[in-house]
N, C-alpha and C positions, 0 to 999 in steps of 0.2 A: 283208384285215384279219381280226380275230378271228372264228372260226366259232361261238364259244360266246356266246350272248346270253341273259342271265338274264331278259329281258323275255318269253321264250317261256313262262314260268310264268304270266304275267298272264292268259292265256286260260282258265286253270283256276280263277281266283279273281276275285271282283268287287272288286279293290283300287282304291280311289279314286285312288291315285297311279300305277296301272298298272305298279307295280314292287314286288311283295310282298317281295322280299328286302331292299330298301333302305328300305322303308316304316317310319315311326315307330310305326304303330298296334300291331304285335305287341309292341313294347317297352312301350308304354303299357299294354297289356293285362296284362302280367306285373307292372307297377307297381301297377295297380289291384286285380288279383286274383292274389295269390300262389298259385303252383301251376298257373295256367292253362296249357293246352297249345296252345290255338289262338286266333288273333286274333278278338276280339269282332265285328269288322266283316266280315271276309271268310273266316275259317276257316283262314287260313294258319298254319303252325306258329310258335309264339312263340319269342322268343330265350331263351337259357339264363339263369336268374336267378343273381345272385351270392349265395352262393359255391358253386355247383354243383361237385361233385367227379366226375371221370371217371377210371375205372380202365383203364389200358393195360398192355401187357406189360412196360413199363419202370418203371412206378410209377403214382402217383395225381397227377392234375392238378386244381388248384383254380382255377376261373374267377374272375377279379377285375374284368373290364370287357369290354363289347362294344366293338369298335373300329370296324368298318365292314363293309358287304357288299362282296364282291369276287368276280368271276367267277360261278360257280354256288354260292357258299357265303357264310358269314358268318365274320368273323375275331373272335377273342376273345383278350384278354390273360390269361395264366394263370401259375401257379407250380407247379413240381414239388415236392410236399410233402416228399419225402425229403431234398432238398438245397437247397431254396430257389431253384433256378435258374429264370430266366424262360423261358417258352415261349409260342408262339403256337398257338392251336387254330383249325383251320378246320373248320367244321361244314357237312356236306352233308345234303340232305334227300331222303328216298325216300317221299313221300306216296302213299297208296293211290289218290289221284285219277288219277295217271298212271303208276304202276308196280304191276303185280300182284306176288304173292309170289315167283313164279319170277324175274321180271325184277329185282326188288329184290335177291334173293340172287346173281344173276349179277353185279350191279354191286358188291356187297360183295366177292365173290371176285376180280373184276378189280382192284379198288382195292387189295386185299391184295398184289398183285404189285408195286405201286409201291414198297413198303418192302423188297422183296427183290431188286430189279434193279440194273442198272448206274447208275441215276440217283441212288442213295443212297450211292455209294461216296465215300471221301475225295476222289478225283479230281474227282467231280462238284462237290463243294463248292469245290474249288480253282478251278474254272472258273465260280464264282458262280451255280451252279444251286441254287435254294432247294428242297431236297428234304426229305421228312419223316423223322423219326427213330422214329416210333411210329404205330400205327393202332389205332383202336377201331371195330370193326364187329360189334356185337352183332346176331345174327340176329333177336332179338325186338324190336328198336328200328327206327323209321323214320328214324333219324339215324345218320350215321357221321362219324368225326372223323379228321383227320390232325393229328399233333403235330409242330411245327417247333421245334427247339432254338434258344434265344437269341431275339433280337428282330428279326432281319433280315426275316422274313416280314411284319412290321408296318411296315416303312419306307414312306415316302410313294411312291405310284406316280408315274410320269413325268407322268401326267395332272394329278395334284395339284401337282407341281413346276411344270408349265407354267402352271397356273392362278395359282400364287403369284408366279412370277417373270416371266411373259411369255416372249416368244420367246427361244430360246437363242442365244448367240453361235455363229458358225460353228465356232470352235475347240472349243466345248463339244459341239456336234453331232458333231464328229469323234471326240471322246473316247467319247461314247456308242456310236458306230458301231464303234469299235475294240474296245471291251470286249464288245459284244454279238456281233459277228462271231466273236470268239475263243470265246465260250460256245457259239455255234451250231456252230462247227467241231467242238468236242468232242461236242456233242449228236448231230450228224449222223453222226459216226463210230461211234456206239454201235449194237450189234445190237439190233434191235427185238424186244421181247417182247410187243408189243401187236398186231402185225399180221404177216402172212405176207410182206410185201414186204421186200426185202433192201437197201433204200436207206438204212438207218439211221433213227434216231428224228427225226422232225420235231416242232417245237414245235406248229405248227398253230393256235396261238391268240395269236400275237404282236400286241400292241397297247400303247397307252399305259397300259392298266390292268394289263398282265401283266409289266411291267418296273418294278422299284422301285429307288430311288436313295438312297444314304447321304449324310450331311453332307459327307464328303470325296470325293464324286463317283463312288463305285463303283456300278456298275449290275448288278443281279441279275435273273435270269430266274425267273419263277414261273408257276403256273397253266397247265401244259401241257395241251393238248387231250386227250392220251391219258387223263387222268383227269377233266378238267373235263367232257368231253362224255358221260361215264358218267351224268351227272345231268341231261342234257337229254332231255326226252321226245320224242326223234326218232331216226331211224337214224343211226349214226355215219358221219362223212365220212372219205374217204381223205385222209391227211395226207402232204404232199410237202415235202421240204426246200427245193425251189426256191421254193415259195410263201412260206417264211419270209423269204427274201431280199427278195421284193417287199414283204412286210409291213413289214420293217425300213426299206426305202426310204420307205414311207408314213409311218412313225413319224418318221424324220429330217426329212422335209418338214414335218410338223406341228410339230416342235420348232423348226425354223428360221423358220417363218412364223407360228407360234402359231395355225395353222388346221389343220383336218382335211382329208382328201381326200374329196370327194363326186363321185358320177358324174352327177348331174343337170345339166341345162343352165343352172340358175341358180347354179351353184357360184361362191362368191366367189373361191376360189383353185384353180387346176388346174395340175398339173405339166406338162401338155401345152402350156400357154400360157407363152411365154418371158417375158412381162411380169409373170408372177406369181411369179417367182423372185427372192430377194434377190440383190443385185449385189456383195456384199462378198467372195465366194469362188467365182469361176468354176470352178476345178478341182473343188470339192466338188459343184457343180451337175452337172458332166459325170459325176462318179462316181455320183450319185444317179439320174441318168437311166438309167444301166446297171443299177443295183440294182433300179429299178422295172420293168425290162424294156422301157423305152421306146426304148432303144438297145441295142446288142449286150450281151446279158445275161451275167452271170458264171456259170461252171459250178458253183461251189461257194462256201461261206462262206470257205474257206481262200484261194481265188483272190481273192475280193473284199477280204479283209483285207490281203493283200499289196499289192494295187493301192492301197488306202487309205493304207497305211504309206508307199508311194513317191509319194503324191500331192504335187505341189509346193504350197508355201504361196502364198496369194494375194498379189498385188502391192499392198502397202499404199498406195503413192503413187497408183497407178491407181484404187484404191478411193475415195480422197478426191477425185481429179479428176473421177470419174464423178458426184459430187454437185454439182459446180459448174455453174452455168447462166448464163454471161456474157451480158450484154445487148448488142445491137448499138449502142445509144446510147453515145456517147463519154463523156457526163457520168455515166451510170449505171455504166459500166465503171470510171471513176475512183473513184466512190463505193464500189462493191463491193470495189475493190482496197484502198482505205483501211480499209474494215470488216474485210477479211481480215487486214490487218496488226494491227489492234486485237485481232482474235480469236485471233491466234497464241499469245499467252501463255496464254489460257484453254484453247485446244486442247492446248497442251503440258502444262498442269496436269492436264487430264482424262486425257491419255495416261499421265502419270506415275502417276496414281491407278489407271488400269485395267490397265496392262501387267503389274504384279505378279500380278494375278488370272489373266491369260492365260498367264503363263509356266509352263512344265512343270517346276516346282520341286517335287520329291517331298516335301521337308521342309515346305515352306509349305502343302502340301495336307492335312497331317495335323491338321485342325482339331478332331478329336474328342478329343484328348488331355485337355483340361480336363474332359471329361465323365466321365473315369474316377475311381474312388475314389482319394483322394490317397495313402494309405499302408496298410501292413499293419494298423495299429491300427484302421482303418475297416472291416475285413472282419468280418462277423458270422457266426454259425452254427457256429463251431468249438468243440468240447468237448475237455477234457483227454484225453490218451491217447497211445499209441504208434502212429505211422503209417509203417511201413517202405515204401519204394518202391525202384525199380530202374531200370537203364539199361545201355547198353553200357559195358564197362570202358574202352575207348579212344574212346568216342563223344563227340558234341557236348556232352551234358549234363555228363559228367564233366569236360570241359575248362572249361565255363562255371563250374562250382562252384568251381574253383580259381583263377579270375580275381580280380583285385583292382582293380576299376574306379574305386572311389570313395575308398579309403583303404588302409591296410596290412592290411586284413582281407579274407578271402576271401568270396565270395558265399555259400558253403556256411554260414558262420557266421550270416548274416542269415536264411537259409531253414530252418535246422534247427529253430528255435523262432521263427516269424515274429512272434507276439504274446508279448511278455515277461510279460504279466499272465495268460496262459493256458498251462498246461503241456501243450501239444499239440506233440509232438516228431515231426518228419518226418525220419527217418533214411534216408540213401541207401546202398544196397548194390549193388555190381556183381557180375556173374557172369562166368565164363570165356567166351571167344568162342564156344565150341560150344553154350552155353546161350543161347537167344534170350530177351530180357527179356519179350516179349509172352507167350511160352509160360509163363513163370514166374508171370505175373499170373493166368493161368487155372488153372495147376496147383496153386499154393500161395498163395492170395490173402492169407492171414494173414501170410505172410512178405514178400510183395510186393504191397501194395494196388493199386499202379498203376505204370506205366512212363512214362518220358519218352524219346522216341526221335525221330529224323528219319525221316519216313515214306518208305519205299522199297518197301513191298509193301502189298497189301491187308490190312486188319486181319483177324485170325482171327475166325471166328464167335463171338459172345459178348462182343465188346469194343466200346466206344464211344470215339470220339476227341474231343478238344477242342484246337484249335490255340492255342498260346501265343505263337508267334513264327514266323519263317521262316528257313530254313537253306539250304545248298546247297554246291556244289563250286566251287572256283576251279581252272582249268587254268593252269599257269604255266611260264615259261621263265626262265633267268637274265637279268638286266637288264644284261649286259655290253655296254659300248659298242663294244668292239673287234669282236666278231662280230655284235652287234646283231641277234639273232634277232627281238626285238619289231618292229624296223623292217622286216626282210625279210618278216615275216608280216603287215605292216601292222596289227599289233596284234590280229589276229583268227585264228580257226581254225574249221573247220566240224566238225560232229558226224561226218560221213563221214570226214574226215581223221583225227580222233581215233580212230575205230574202226580205220582202216587202220594207224595208228601203234601202237596198243596191242594189235594182234593180229599184229604182225610183218610186215605186208604192205608198209609203207613203212619203209625202213631208212636213208635218206640224205635230208637236207633238200633236196638238189639235185633230188630227184624231184618237189618241189612247184613248181619253176619255175626259170628261168634266173637270176633275181635272188637266189636263195638260195645260201648258202655250201655248198661241197662238204665236208660235215661229217656224220659218222655221227649218226643219231638215237639218243639214249640215253633210252628211256622207263623210268620207275620207277613201280611200283605201290606205293601206301602200305600200311601194315599195319593201319590203322584199319578195322574191319569196316563201319561205317556208310558211310564213303567208298567202299569197294569195292562195297557193295550198291547205292548210288546210281548209281555209274558203270555197273554192269552193267545197271541198269534204264534209265537215261537215254541211254546211248551204245550199249550192246550189245543193247538191247531184250530182255534176259534170254534171248538165244539160246544154247542149251547149247554148240553148236559154237564160237561166238565166245568164250564164257566159257572154254572149254577152252584156246583159243589165248592168251587174255588171262592165264590162270594161269601161262603159261610166261615171262611178262615178269619181269625182276628186281624184287625187292621190298625196300623199306626204309621205315622210318617217316618220316612227314612231318617230324618234328623233325630227323632225320639228314640228310634231303635239304636242308632249309633251312639247316642248319648248314654243310653242305659247300659250298653256293652262296655263303654269306655270308663265308667266309674271304677273305683277300686275293685280288683279282681275278686277278693273274698266277698265283698258286698254284692257285686254283680252276679256272682255264681248262684246266689240264692234265688234270683229271679230270671236270669238269662241262660242258665245252664240248659243245653240242648236246643237252643234257639237257632233258627235259620230264616234268612230273609233275602231279598234282592232289591237292587236299586239302580238308578241311572249311573252310568259311568262317571259323569262329572261330579256326582255326590260321594262316590265311594272309592275311587281309585287311589286316593292318598291317605286313607284311614288305616293306621297301623294296628289298631286293636282288633281288627277283623281279618279273616283270611278268605280272600276270593277263591272260589273253587274252579278248577278246570272243568270244562263241560264236554261230555261225550255224547255223540249223536249216533244212534244205531250201532253199527259195528266199527265205527271209526275210532281212532285213538283220541283220548281227551285232549282238548286244546286249552291251555292256560292263557287268559287274556292279559296278564301282566308279566313283564320281564324285569329282571334286576341286573345291574351292572356288576360284573365280576372284577376281581382285583387286576386282571390283565386287560380290562376294558371291553370285553365281549359281553353280549347280552344273553341271558338264559332265563327260562321260566322260573318264577318263584317256586319254592317248595315249603312243605310244612316245617322243615328244620330252620328256616330263615327267621331271624328276628327283625321284622319289618320296621320296628320302632328304633332300632340301633343302626340300621343301614340307610343308604340313600333311598329316597322314594322310588318305588318301582314305576315303570313307564308302561303305557299300553303297548300291546303286541301289534305293531302297525301292520305287519304282513297278514296276520290272522284276521284283522278287521277289513283290510282292503280286499282280500280274496274271499271273505265270508266263510272261512274255515272255522272261525269261532261262531258256534251256532246262535249265540244271542247278540250278534252284531246287526247293525242296520245303518242306513244313511241318514244324515242330517241334511235336510233339503230346504231350499226356497221354492215355494209353490206359488205360481203366479198365473193369471188368466191367459188362455190362448187368444182371446179376442183382442186384436191389436188396436181396437178403439177404446179400451179400458186403460186407465193410468198405470195399473200394475204390470201391464205387458211390457212397459218400458222400465219402470222403477225397480221391479224385481231383479231382472238380470244385471242392472247397473249396481245394485247393492251387493249382488254376488261378486261382481268384479272387485269391489273393495276387499271382500273377505278372501279372495283368491290371490291377493298380493302377498309378498313375503311377510310384511308386517301383519297382515290379516291372518295368515296361516299360523304364524308364530303365536299370536294372541289366542287363537283357538286351541293350539297345542298346549299352551301354558294353562289354559282353563280346564284341561282334562279331556278334551276331545281328541280324536285321532285325525290328524290333518291329511289333506289330499297329498301334500308334499311336506315331509318333515324338515324342520329347520335344523341347521347344524348346531352342535352343542354351544359353540361360541357366538351364536347369533345375538345381536343386540338390535333393538328397535331403532328405526331411523330417527334422525334428529327432529324431523318435522312432527313426530309424535312425542318423543321424549321431552321436548322443550315446550310443550303446551302449558 
């Protein structure tokens, strides 16, 4: 379990609560004596008073509220003064009682590496790692601060959620495990900048207090031991990825049973005791025994996650039978039998109420939509002016702006002047393919305040990103029933097969198996730069030799490929038989003459990017037997894009300069605020993007937009 224990500070201070970080007395001291630096009772550093201002490299942050103690620090709610964005500040302490001047400076220097390593990349945020955007480490102060953009760092911890809701359902424990193992797989694959070992970065501090959870069930990792233990007055401990798996097993056991794991003989619940386990999901129990190392342990987070994904579901009927306790007495058996009959309607009603909560319906899980600002008119902080921005000429954002999802008017018209009562004009300008939009933001910020792009590379130094939606690629083949490539492929294809096809190594479908038609493979590269960059990153791994072979594949625009496939089937088969291509989500998701393939990565199960609605209203992956032209349009698999389990998914971001003296530092986040309203997310969703928060089926645009 967690190696960082804030109670180690108690031995240096005579705190009556034996927990100086979480004690109320330092707060009360600042309330009684404004400007006081130390607790009146024990001398521990007081909390920051409101409205303290902290100056970082990216701006000034104004403290508005203390939230709680967590790990080795204290969390505060704050606002970045330049743009009004919410941030969370984590304060760490370097008191002279247990750190001399040299030790304190060593810890400031080590902490500074946190904001410059792999853990703060967009990829880290994609895998739900809560990483800082700024650091304040003044050598003259005994306090240092990490700044976290947004409010994710202040979400409730799993410990708080457990206290509020009680034991988790087994299905919910599985969801926590799936997300956390995915995050750990990313973390463990990163080169360590904190230690000499080559085993990747271990969390080292995994516990109920270092995982936070959102209203819609997303689990985020925070408080890595790599920086938390810098503030423990004790030698650092060796961090091993394998220990993270054991700690995650302990977390899952605690969530499922609403109890922690203790090693003493008087432990109320112990995973070594069979009778202490819940009985509603035996496969999950067997999995956790391996995760805890009590049976054959997993070699890695990736292996554990694949085993979890393939885990069979528990037998519901057996679960109910296990709770029955028939009496040997005949009269009692009859009585219980009659009571069971009477209870069936009640049981059915309970199941009817509970099952929708347990179903993996991506749209039903987006409960945070109502918490967004309703419309553009509700966004504050914008001043009149010209705010030019840019993107790829043939990219996703250019396509989105020309969509007409709600009326006969393009999205571009709504976003050029989002607030009609404020003359703030956001004019969109594209550049030739050889000019990269992100470079333009840095080189000529007055002409391109910010850029909106699908993220396929690491951001250049000097830029900040803000995700506004999710994007990706669909790989598709013609949906011709005569040759039926979708059925021959069983609706799926692997990244390895895609790599072989688009580098010319596979040239006939028959090479994939005896059930495939003897048909030449005709791969087509699209002309859209964003699609090409994403494919090179996700499928070719940015390998120069593979990209050189890829560039020899015939090229034509996605529009031309779709049009060629969509003409009469008999005519099209003469030219399009055996073809395969890929395109941006916004161009391909609603085309019924093609079949988008599920994508398999390594040993993982294939993930289908599109879902269709069944007759009973549930969502399920499309299959080759579906006639997509006769049914409702499929919808993007929101969960697969949010969690990045779909291998060809990515983030659509606004990239703006870090330098707060440049105009884009203000206008970029403000434009993001418009897109993060209910109306903004709805428009993006209707245009074919995957929204951050999905709009309900019956949602309609606000009158301020409809009546324009």
